[in-house]
KEZABA-772288 format. One record per residue: x, y, z of N, C-alpha, C in turn. Coordinates in steps of 0.2 Angstrom, whole numbers, plus 2048, in hexadecimal, padded with zeros to 3 digits. Layout:
BEGIN
+------+------+------+-------+-------+-------+------+------+------+
| n_c1 | n_c2 | n_c3 | ca_c1 | ca_c2 | ca_c3 | c_c1 | c_c2 | c_c3 |
+------+------+------+-------+-------+-------+------+------+------+
|    X |    Y |    Z |     X |     Y |     Z |    X |    Y |    Z |
...
+------+------+------+-------+-------+-------+------+------+------+
//
This chain:
BEGIN
+------+------+------+-------+-------+-------+------+------+------+
| n_c1 | n_c2 | n_c3 | ca_c1 | ca_c2 | ca_c3 | c_c1 | c_c2 | c_c3 |
+------+------+------+-------+-------+-------+------+------+------+
|  82F |  866 |  7AF |   833 |   860 |   7B2 |  833 |  861 |  7BA |
|  833 |  868 |  7BC |   833 |   869 |   7C3 |  82D |  867 |  7C6 |
|  827 |  867 |  7C3 |   821 |   865 |   7C6 |  821 |  85D |  7C7 |
|  825 |  85A |  7C2 |   825 |   852 |   7C3 |  829 |  851 |  7C9 |
|  82F |  854 |  7CB |   833 |   852 |   7D0 |  830 |  855 |  7D7 |
|  82C |  85A |  7D7 |   828 |   85C |   7DD |  823 |  857 |  7DF |
|  81F |  855 |  7DA |   81A |   850 |   7DB |  81D |  849 |  7DD |
|  823 |  847 |  7DA |   826 |   841 |   7DC |  828 |  842 |  7E4 |
|  82B |  847 |  7E6 |   82D |   849 |   7ED |  827 |  848 |  7F1 |
|  822 |  84B |  7EF |   81B |   84B |   7F3 |  819 |  844 |  7F4 |
|  81A |  840 |  7EF |   818 |   838 |   7EF |  81C |  835 |  7F4 |
|  823 |  836 |  7F4 |   827 |   833 |   7F8 |  826 |  834 |  800 |
|  825 |  83B |  801 |   824 |   83D |   808 |  81E |  83A |  80B |
|  818 |  83B |  807 |   812 |   838 |   809 |  812 |  831 |  80A |
|  815 |  82D |  806 |   816 |   826 |   807 |  81A |  824 |  80D |
|  81F |  828 |  80E |   823 |   826 |   814 |  820 |  828 |  81B |
|  81D |  82E |  81B |   81A |   831 |   821 |  813 |  82D |  822 |
|  80F |  82B |  81D |   809 |   828 |   81F |  80A |  821 |  821 |
|  80F |  81D |  81E |   811 |   817 |   820 |  813 |  817 |  828 |
|  818 |  81C |  829 |   81A |   81C |   830 |  814 |  81E |  835 |
|  810 |  822 |  833 |   80A |   824 |   837 |  806 |  81E |  839 |
|  804 |  81A |  834 |   800 |   814 |   835 |  804 |  80F |  839 |
|  80A |  80E |  838 |   80E |   809 |   83D |  80E |  80C |  844 |
|  80F |  812 |  845 |   80F |   815 |   84B |  809 |  814 |  84F |
|  803 |  816 |  84C |   7FC |   815 |   84F |  7FB |  80E |  851 |
|  7FD |  809 |  84C |   7FC |   802 |   84E |  801 |  7FF |  853 |
|  806 |  803 |  854 |   80A |   801 |   85A |  808 |  804 |  861 |
|  803 |  808 |  860 |   800 |   80B |   866 |  7FD |  806 |  86A |
|  7FB |  807 |  871 |   7F8 |   802 |   875 |  7F1 |  801 |  872 |
|  7EE |  7FB |  872 |   7E8 |   7F9 |   86F |  7E2 |  7FD |  871 |
|  7E3 |  800 |  877 |   7DD |   804 |   87A |  7DC |  80A |  876 |
|  7E1 |  80C |  872 |   7E1 |   812 |   86E |  7DE |  811 |  867 |
|  7DD |  80B |  866 |   7DA |   809 |   85F |  7D3 |  80C |  85D |
|  7CE |  80C |  862 |   7C8 |   80F |   860 |  7C8 |  816 |  85E |
|  7CC |  81A |  862 |   7CD |   821 |   860 |  7D1 |  822 |  85A |
|  7D6 |  81E |  858 |   7DA |   81E |   852 |  7D5 |  81C |  84C |
|  7D1 |  817 |  84D |   7CC |   815 |   848 |  7C7 |  81A |  846 |
|  7C5 |  81E |  84C |   7C0 |   823 |   84A |  7C3 |  829 |  846 |
|  7C9 |  82B |  848 |   7CD |   830 |   845 |  7CE |  82E |  83D |
|  7D0 |  828 |  83C |   7D2 |   825 |   836 |  7CC |  825 |  831 |
|  7C6 |  823 |  834 |   7C0 |   822 |   831 |  7BD |  829 |  82F |
|  7BE |  82E |  833 |   7BC |   835 |   831 |  7C0 |  837 |  82B |
|  7C7 |  836 |  82C |   7CB |   838 |   826 |  7C9 |  835 |  820 |
|  7C7 |  82E |  820 |   7C6 |   82B |   81A |  7C0 |  82D |  817 |
|  7BB |  82F |  81B |   7B5 |   832 |   818 |  7B6 |  839 |  814 |
|  7BB |  83D |  817 |   7BD |   843 |   814 |  7C1 |  841 |  80E |
|  7C5 |  83C |  80E |   7C9 |   83A |   808 |  7C4 |  838 |  803 |
|  7BF |  834 |  804 |   7BA |   832 |   7FF |  7B7 |  838 |  7FC |
|  7B5 |  83D |  800 |   7B2 |   843 |   7FD |  7B7 |  847 |  7F9 |
|  7BD |  847 |  7FB |   7C3 |   84A |   7F7 |  7C4 |  847 |  7F1 |
|  7C4 |  840 |  7F1 |   7C4 |   83C |   7EB |  7BF |  83E |  7E6 |
|  7B9 |  83E |  7E8 |   7B3 |   83F |   7E4 |  7B4 |  846 |  7E1 |
|  7B6 |  84B |  7E5 |   7B6 |   852 |   7E3 |  7BC |  853 |  7DE |
|  7C2 |  850 |  7DF |   7C8 |   851 |   7DB |  7C7 |  84E |  7D5 |
|  7C3 |  848 |  7D4 |   7C2 |   845 |   7CE |  7BF |  849 |  7C8 |
|  7BC |  84E |  7CA |   7B8 |   853 |   7C6 |  7BD |  858 |  7C3 |
|  7C3 |  859 |  7C6 |   7C8 |   85E |   7C4 |  7CE |  85C |  7C2 |
|  7D0 |  85C |  7BC |   7D7 |   85A |   7B9 |  7DB |  860 |  7BA |
|  7DD |  861 |  7C0 |   7E2 |   867 |   7C2 |  7E8 |  864 |  7C6 |
|  7ED |  867 |  7C7 |   7F3 |   865 |   7CB |  7F0 |  864 |  7D2 |
|  7EC |  869 |  7D5 |   7EA |   868 |   7DC |  7E5 |  862 |  7DC |
|  7E1 |  861 |  7D7 |   7DD |   85B |   7D7 |  7E1 |  855 |  7D7 |
|  7E6 |  855 |  7D3 |   7EB |   84F |   7D3 |  7ED |  84D |  7DA |
|  7F0 |  852 |  7DD |   7F3 |   851 |   7E4 |  7ED |  84F |  7E9 |
|  7E7 |  852 |  7E8 |   7E2 |   850 |   7ED |  7DF |  849 |  7EC |
|  7DF |  847 |  7E6 |   7DD |   840 |   7E4 |  7E2 |  83B |  7E6 |
|  7E8 |  83D |  7E5 |   7EE |   838 |   7E8 |  7ED |  838 |  7EF |
|  7ED |  83D |  7F3 |   7ED |   83D |   7FA |  7E7 |  83A |  7FD |
|  7E1 |  83B |  7FA |   7DB |   837 |   7FC |  7DB |  830 |  7FB |
|  7DE |  82D |  7F6 |   7DF |   826 |   7F5 |  7E4 |  823 |  7FA |
|  7E9 |  827 |  7FC |   7ED |   825 |   801 |  7EA |  824 |  808 |
|  7E6 |  829 |  80A |   7E2 |   829 |   810 |  7DD |  823 |  810 |
|  7DA |  822 |  80B |   7D5 |   81C |   80B |  7D9 |  815 |  80B |
|  7DF |  815 |  808 |   7E3 |   80F |   809 |  7E6 |  80E |  810 |
|  7E8 |  814 |  813 |   7EA |   814 |   81A |  7E5 |  811 |  81F |
|  7DE |  813 |  81D |   7D9 |   810 |   822 |  7D9 |  809 |  822 |
|  7DA |  806 |  81C |   7DA |   7FF |   81B |  7E0 |  7FC |  81F |
|  7E6 |  7FF |  81E |   7EC |   7FC |   822 |  7EB |  7FD |  829 |
|  7E8 |  802 |  82C |   7E7 |   802 |   833 |  7E2 |  7FD |  835 |
|  7DD |  7FC |  832 |   7D8 |   7F7 |   834 |  7DB |  7F0 |  834 |
|  7DF |  7EF |  82F |   7E3 |   7E8 |   82E |  7E8 |  7E7 |  834 |
|  7EC |  7EC |  835 |   7F1 |   7EB |   83A |  7EF |  7EB |  841 |
|  7E9 |  7EF |  842 |   7E6 |   7EE |   848 |  7E3 |  7E7 |  84A |
|  7E2 |  7E3 |  844 |   7DF |   7DD |   845 |  7D7 |  7DD |  844 |
|  7D5 |  7E2 |  842 |   7CD |   7E3 |   842 |  7CA |  7E0 |  83B |
|  7CE |  7E1 |  836 |   7CC |   7DE |   82F |  7D1 |  7DA |  82C |
|  7D1 |  7D4 |  82E |   7D7 |   7D0 |   82B |  7D3 |  7CA |  827 |
|  7D2 |  7C4 |  82B |   7CF |   7BF |   828 |  7CC |  7BA |  82D |
|  7C8 |  7B5 |  82B |   7C5 |   7B0 |   830 |  7CA |  7AC |  834 |
|  7D0 |  7AB |  831 |   7D5 |   7A6 |   834 |  7DA |  7AB |  838 |
|  7DA |  7A9 |  83E |   7DF |   7AD |   843 |  7E3 |  7A8 |  847 |
|  7E6 |  7A3 |  843 |   7EA |   79E |   846 |  7F0 |  79D |  842 |
|  7F6 |  79B |  845 |   7FC |   79A |   841 |  7FB |  794 |  83C |
|  7FF |  795 |  837 |   7FF |   790 |   832 |  801 |  789 |  834 |
|  7FD |  783 |  833 |   800 |   77D |   835 |  806 |  77B |  832 |
|  80B |  778 |  836 |   811 |   776 |   833 |  811 |  772 |  82D |
|  80C |  76E |  82D |   80C |   769 |   827 |  808 |  76C |  821 |
|  806 |  772 |  821 |   802 |   775 |   81C |  807 |  777 |  816 |
|  806 |  775 |  810 |   80A |   777 |   80B |  806 |  778 |  804 |
|  809 |  77A |  7FF |   806 |   77B |   7F9 |  7FF |  77F |  7F9 |
|  7FA |  77C |  7F6 |   7F4 |   780 |   7F5 |  7F0 |  781 |  7FC |
|  7F1 |  77C |  800 |   7EE |   77C |   807 |  7F1 |  782 |  80B |
|  7F7 |  783 |  80A |   7FA |   789 |   80E |  7F8 |  78F |  80B |
|  7F7 |  78F |  804 |   7F5 |   795 |   801 |  7EE |  797 |  803 |
|  7E9 |  792 |  803 |   7E2 |   793 |   805 |  7E2 |  795 |  80D |
|  7E6 |  793 |  811 |   7E6 |   795 |   818 |  7E9 |  79C |  819 |
|  7EE |  79E |  815 |   7F0 |   7A4 |   815 |  7EB |  7A9 |  812 |
|  7E7 |  7A7 |  80D |   7E2 |   7AC |   80A |  7DD |  7AD |  810 |
|  7DB |  7A8 |  814 |   7D6 |   7A9 |   819 |  7D8 |  7AD |  81E |
|  7DF |  7AE |  81F |   7E1 |   7B3 |   824 |  7E0 |  7BA |  822 |
|  7E0 |  7BC |  81C |   7E0 |   7C3 |   81A |  7DA |  7C4 |  815 |
|  7D5 |  7C0 |  814 |   7D0 |   7C0 |   80F |  7CB |  7C6 |  810 |
|  7CA |  7C8 |  816 |   7C5 |   7CD |   817 |  7C8 |  7D4 |  816 |
|  7CF |  7D4 |  817 |   7D2 |   7DA |   815 |  7D3 |  7DB |  80E |
|  7D4 |  7D6 |  80A |   7D5 |   7D6 |   803 |  7CE |  7D8 |  800 |
|  7C9 |  7D5 |  802 |   7C2 |   7D7 |   800 |  7C0 |  7DE |  801 |
|  7C2 |  7E1 |  807 |   7C1 |   7E8 |   808 |  7C5 |  7EC |  804 |
|  7CB |  7EB |  802 |   7CF |   7EF |   7FE |  7CC |  7EF |  7F7 |
|  7CA |  7E9 |  7F4 |   7C7 |   7E8 |   7EE |  7C0 |  7EC |  7ED |
|  7BC |  7EC |  7F3 |   7B6 |   7EF |   7F3 |  7B7 |  7F7 |  7F2 |
|  7BC |  7F9 |  7F6 |   7BE |   800 |   7F5 |  7C1 |  802 |  7EE |
|  7C4 |  7FE |  7EB |   7C7 |   7FF |   7E4 |  7C1 |  800 |  7E0 |
|  7BC |  7FB |  7E0 |   7B6 |   7FC |   7DC |  7B2 |  802 |  7DD |
|  7B2 |  804 |  7E4 |   7AE |   80B |   7E5 |  7B2 |  810 |  7E2 |
|  7B9 |  810 |  7E2 |   7BC |   816 |   7DF |  7BB |  816 |  7D8 |
|  7BB |  810 |  7D5 |   7BA |   810 |   7CD |  7B3 |  813 |  7CC |
|  7AE |  811 |  7D0 |   7A7 |   814 |   7CF |  7A7 |  81B |  7D0 |
|  7AB |  81E |  7D5 |   7AB |   825 |   7D6 |  7AE |  829 |  7D1 |
|  7B3 |  826 |  7CE |   7B7 |   82A |   7C9 |  7B6 |  828 |  7C2 |
|  7B1 |  824 |  7C1 |   7AF |   822 |   7BA |  7AE |  827 |  7B5 |
|  7B2 |  828 |  7B0 |   7B1 |   82D |   7AB |  7B3 |  834 |  7AD |
|  7B6 |  834 |  7B3 |   7B9 |   83B |   7B6 |  7BF |  83D |  7B2 |
|  7C1 |  843 |  7B2 |   7C7 |   845 |   7AF |  7CD |  844 |  7B3 |
|  7CC |  843 |  7BA |   7D2 |   842 |   7BE |  7D1 |  83B |  7C2 |
|  7D6 |  837 |  7C0 |   7D5 |   830 |   7C3 |  7DC |  82E |  7C6 |
|  7DF |  833 |  7C9 |   7E5 |   832 |   7CC |  7E4 |  82E |  7D3 |
|  7DF |  82F |  7D6 |   7DD |   82B |   7DC |  7DC |  824 |  7DA |
|  7D9 |  822 |  7D5 |   7D7 |   81C |   7D3 |  7DE |  818 |  7D1 |
|  7E2 |  81B |  7CD |   7E9 |   818 |   7CC |  7ED |  817 |  7D2 |
|  7ED |  81C |  7D7 |   7F1 |   81B |   7DD |  7EE |  815 |  7E1 |
|  7E8 |  815 |  7E2 |   7E5 |   80F |   7E6 |  7E7 |  808 |  7E2 |
|  7E6 |  808 |  7DB |   7E7 |   802 |   7D7 |  7EF |  800 |  7D8 |
|  7F3 |  805 |  7D8 |   7FA |   803 |   7D9 |  7FC |  800 |  7E0 |
|  7F9 |  803 |  7E5 |   7FA |   801 |   7EC |  7F7 |  7FA |  7EC |
|  7F1 |  7F9 |  7E9 |   7ED |   7F2 |   7EA |  7F1 |  7ED |  7E6 |
|  7F3 |  7EE |  7E0 |   7F7 |   7E9 |   7DC |  7FD |  7E7 |  7DF |
|  801 |  7EC |  7E1 |   808 |   7EB |   7E4 |  807 |  7E8 |  7EB |
|  802 |  7E9 |  7EF |   801 |   7E6 |   7F5 |  7FF |  7DE |  7F4 |
|  7FB |  7DC |  7EF |   7FA |   7D5 |   7ED |  801 |  7D2 |  7EB |
|  805 |  7D6 |  7E7 |   80B |   7D3 |   7E5 |  810 |  7D2 |  7EB |
|  810 |  7D6 |  7EF |   814 |   7D6 |   7F5 |  812 |  7D0 |  7F9 |
|  80C |  7CF |  7FA |   809 |   7C9 |   7FE |  80B |  7C3 |  7FB |
|  80A |  7C2 |  7F4 |   80C |   7BC |   7F1 |  813 |  7BA |  7F1 |
|  817 |  7C0 |  7F1 |   81E |   7BF |   7F1 |  821 |  7BC |  7F8 |
|  81E |  7BF |  7FD |   81F |   7BD |   804 |  81D |  7B6 |  805 |
|  817 |  7B4 |  802 |   815 |   7AD |   803 |  819 |  7A8 |  800 |
|  81C |  7AA |  7FA |   820 |   7A6 |   7F6 |  827 |  7A5 |  7F9 |
|  829 |  7AB |  7FC |   830 |   7AB |   7FF |  834 |  7B1 |  7FD |
|  836 |  7B5 |  803 |   83B |   7BA |   802 |  840 |  7BA |  807 |
|  845 |  7BE |  806 |   84B |   7BE |   80B |  849 |  7C2 |  811 |
|  846 |  7C7 |  810 |   845 |   7CC |   816 |  83D |  7CC |  817 |
|  83B |  7C9 |  81C |   833 |   7C8 |   81D |  830 |  7CE |  820 |
|  834 |  7D3 |  822 |   832 |   7D9 |   825 |  82D |  7D8 |  82B |
|  82E |  7D3 |  82F |   82A |   7D1 |   835 |  829 |  7D7 |  83A |
|  82D |  7DC |  83A |   82D |   7E1 |   83E |  826 |  7E5 |  83D |
|  824 |  7E5 |  837 |   81D |   7E9 |   835 |  817 |  7E6 |  839 |
|  818 |  7DF |  83B |   812 |   7DC |   83D |  811 |  7DD |  845 |
|  80C |  7E0 |  847 |   80B |   7E0 |   84E |  80A |  7DA |  852 |
|  80B |  7DA |  858 |   80B |   7D4 |   85C |  805 |  7D0 |  85C |
|  7FF |  7D3 |  85B |   7F9 |   7CF |   85B |  7F7 |  7CC |  854 |
|  7FC |  7CD |  84F |   7FB |   7CA |   849 |  801 |  7C6 |  847 |
|  805 |  7C4 |  84C |   80B |   7C0 |   84B |  80A |  7B9 |  848 |
|  803 |  7B7 |  849 |   802 |   7B0 |   846 |  802 |  7B0 |  83E |
|  802 |  7B6 |  83B |   802 |   7B7 |   834 |  809 |  7B5 |  831 |
|  80E |  7B7 |  835 |   815 |   7B5 |   833 |  816 |  7AE |  832 |
|  812 |  7AA |  834 |   813 |   7A2 |   833 |  811 |  7A1 |  82C |
|  80E |  7A5 |  828 |   80C |   7A4 |   821 |  811 |  7A7 |  81D |
|  816 |  7AA |  81F |   81C |   7AD |   81B |  821 |  7A7 |  81A |
|  825 |  7A9 |  815 |   82A |   7A4 |   813 |  830 |  7A8 |  812 |
|  836 |  7A5 |  815 |   83C |   7A8 |   814 |  840 |  7A5 |  80E |
|  842 |  7A8 |  809 |   846 |   7A5 |   804 |  84A |  7AB |  800 |
|  84F |  7A9 |  7FD |   854 |   7AE |   7FA |  851 |  7B0 |  7F3 |
|  84C |  7AC |  7F0 |   849 |   7AD |   7EA |  843 |  7AA |  7E9 |
|  83E |  7AD |  7E5 |   838 |   7AA |   7E3 |  837 |  7AD |  7DB |
|  834 |  7A9 |  7D7 |   833 |   7AB |   7D0 |  82E |  7B1 |  7CF |
|  82A |  7B2 |  7D4 |   826 |   7B8 |   7D2 |  829 |  7BF |  7D3 |
|  82E |  7BF |  7D7 |   832 |   7C6 |   7D9 |  834 |  7C9 |  7D3 |
|  838 |  7C6 |  7CE |   83B |   7C9 |   7C8 |  835 |  7CC |  7C4 |
|  82F |  7C8 |  7C4 |   82A |   7CA |   7C0 |  827 |  7D1 |  7C3 |
|  826 |  7D1 |  7C9 |   823 |   7D6 |   7CD |  828 |  7DD |  7CC |
|  82E |  7DC |  7CC |   833 |   7E1 |   7CC |  833 |  7E4 |  7C5 |
|  833 |  7DF |  7C0 |   834 |   7E1 |   7B9 |  82E |  7E5 |  7B7 |
|  828 |  7E2 |  7B8 |   822 |   7E6 |   7B6 |  821 |  7ED |  7B9 |
|  822 |  7ED |  7C0 |   821 |   7F3 |   7C3 |  826 |  7F9 |  7C1 |
|  82D |  7F7 |  7C1 |   832 |   7FB |   7BF |  831 |  7FD |  7B8 |
|  82F |  7F9 |  7B3 |   82E |   7FA |   7AC |  828 |  800 |  7AC |
|  823 |  7FF |  7B0 |   81E |   804 |   7B0 |  820 |  80B |  7B2 |
|  824 |  80A |  7B8 |   827 |   811 |   7BA |  82B |  814 |  7B5 |
|  82F |  811 |  7B1 |   833 |   813 |   7AC |  82F |  817 |  7A7 |
|  829 |  814 |  7A5 |   825 |   816 |   7A0 |  822 |  81D |  7A2 |
|  81F |  81D |  7A8 |   81C |   822 |   7AB |  821 |  828 |  7AC |
|  827 |  827 |  7AE |   82C |   82C |   7AF |  82E |  82F |  7A8 |
|  82E |  82B |  7A3 |   82F |   82E |   79C |  82A |  832 |  79A |
|  824 |  830 |  79B |   81E |   834 |   799 |  81E |  83B |  79D |
|  81F |  83A |  7A4 |   81E |   840 |   7A8 |  824 |  845 |  7A7 |
|  82A |  843 |  7A5 |   82F |   847 |   7A3 |  830 |  84A |  79C |
|  82B |  847 |  798 |   82C |   849 |   791 |  82A |  851 |  790 |
|  82E |  854 |  78C |   82D |   85B |   78B |  826 |  85D |  78A |
|  822 |  859 |  786 |   81C |   85B |   784 |  816 |  85A |  789 |
|  818 |  857 |  78E |   813 |   855 |   793 |  810 |  85B |  797 |
|  80A |  85B |  798 |   807 |   861 |   79C |  809 |  860 |  7A3 |
|  808 |  866 |  7A7 |   80A |   866 |   7AE |  805 |  861 |  7B1 |
|  7FF |  860 |  7AF |   7FA |   85C |   7B2 |  7FD |  855 |  7B2 |
|  7FE |  853 |  7AB |   800 |   84C |   7AA |  807 |  84A |  7AD |
|  80B |  84F |  7AE |   812 |   84E |   7B1 |  811 |  84D |  7B8 |
|  80C |  850 |  7BC |   80B |   84F |   7C3 |  808 |  848 |  7C4 |
|  803 |  847 |  7C0 |   7FF |   840 |   7C0 |  804 |  83A |  7C0 |
|  809 |  83B |  7BB |   80D |   835 |   7BA |  812 |  835 |  7BF |
|  814 |  83A |  7C2 |   819 |   83B |   7C7 |  816 |  838 |  7CE |
|  810 |  839 |  7CF |   80D |   837 |   7D5 |  80C |  82F |  7D5 |
|  809 |  82D |  7D0 |   808 |   826 |   7CF |  80E |  822 |  7CE |
|  812 |  824 |  7CA |   819 |   821 |   7C8 |  81D |  820 |  7CE |
|  81E |  826 |  7D2 |   822 |   825 |   7D8 |  81F |  820 |  7DD |
|  819 |  820 |  7DE |   816 |   81C |   7E3 |  817 |  814 |  7E0 |
|  817 |  813 |  7DA |   818 |   80D |   7D7 |  81F |  80B |  7D8 |
|  824 |  810 |  7D7 |   82B |   80F |   7D8 |  82D |  80D |  7DF |
|  829 |  810 |  7E4 |   82A |   80F |   7EB |  828 |  808 |  7ED |
|  822 |  806 |  7EA |   820 |   7FF |   7EB |  825 |  7FA |  7E8 |
|  828 |  7FB |  7E3 |   82D |   7F7 |   7E0 |  833 |  7F7 |  7E5 |
|  835 |  7FC |  7E8 |   83A |   7FD |   7EC |  839 |  7F8 |  7F2 |
|  833 |  7F9 |  7F5 |   831 |   7F4 |   7FA |  831 |  7ED |  7F8 |
|  830 |  7EB |  7F2 |   831 |   7E4 |   7F0 |  838 |  7E3 |  7F0 |
|  83C |  7E7 |  7EE |   843 |   7E6 |   7EE |  846 |  7E5 |  7F5 |
|  844 |  7E9 |  7F9 |   846 |   7E8 |   800 |  844 |  7E1 |  803 |
|  83F |  7DE |  800 |   83D |   7D7 |   803 |  843 |  7D2 |  801 |
|  847 |  7D4 |  7FC |   84C |   7CF |   7FA |  853 |  7D1 |  7FC |
|  853 |  7D7 |  800 |   85A |   7D9 |   802 |  85B |  7D7 |  80A |
|  861 |  7D7 |  80C |   862 |   7D5 |   813 |  861 |  7DC |  817 |
|  860 |  7E1 |  814 |   85F |   7E8 |   818 |  857 |  7E9 |  818 |
|  854 |  7E9 |  81E |   84D |   7EA |   81E |  84B |  7F1 |  81D |
|  845 |  7F2 |  81A |   843 |   7F9 |   819 |  840 |  7FC |  81F |
|  83F |  7F8 |  825 |   83D |   7FB |   82B |  841 |  800 |  82E |
|  847 |  801 |  82B |   84C |   806 |   82D |  849 |  80D |  82C |
|  845 |  80D |  827 |   842 |   814 |   825 |  83D |  816 |  82A |
|  83A |  812 |  82E |   835 |   813 |   833 |  836 |  811 |  83A |
|  83C |  812 |  83C |   83E |   810 |   843 |  83A |  814 |  848 |
|  839 |  81A |  846 |   836 |   81F |   84A |  82E |  81D |  84C |
|  82C |  819 |  847 |   825 |   817 |   848 |  824 |  810 |  84B |
|  829 |  80C |  84B |   829 |   805 |   84D |  82A |  804 |  855 |
|  826 |  808 |  859 |   827 |   808 |   860 |  824 |  801 |  863 |
|  826 |  800 |  869 |   824 |   7FA |   86D |  81C |  7FB |  86E |
|  818 |  7F6 |  86C |   811 |   7F7 |   86D |  80F |  7F8 |  874 |
|  813 |  7F6 |  879 |   811 |   7F6 |   880 |  813 |  7FD |  883 |
|  816 |  801 |  87F |   818 |   808 |   882 |  812 |  80C |  882 |
+------+------+------+-------+-------+-------+------+------+------+
//
């Protein structure tokens, strides 16, 4: 049981710190972007090697390495997105008259390159870990990808807290595709599915007969999924989750 809670704590800290680090870098002056991109790209290549290496070893260390490698790869995509380098072909505000499927199509054009890049990386991870004993990295990236799509759909349909503080000034046009509302029908489905899965993973990881390896794996993936569900919940609360990263949300002009 101790291994489960240690792994859960590791997942919480790495999620909090890596998110803050990405926000901090993207709030830096644009002149620093090339250097940050070079560093992030180097780390992502190392993470890709770490993912391939750890996939062959079903050990506690391998689980932590696979989890961390997937987070680094995800972070690279988040950096390129928030820098405005990999977004979509449309870089204009949403026309006021656009509604329904037209609004959805225009919103998709705003982020489609980013979404395709994420999907291509997911396919690459599947290929690298196919048949391997350690697939923690695959499940980690899958959780992030699935919950990211869910969050974007919920924001498109309407949420109370749009978290616009996360959007840098050069991407402010994206906020015109957001919708503010106290409720949308997708949110309860997203929360029920994610929290139900977290509950099942927690039961498996805390079960007395579970191996140390399985306990660590379920804790890492389940905790990350729980944190993603928490971010969904914050979208519907009057209290923004940006309070967790005030240290990272500095003025971009500074």
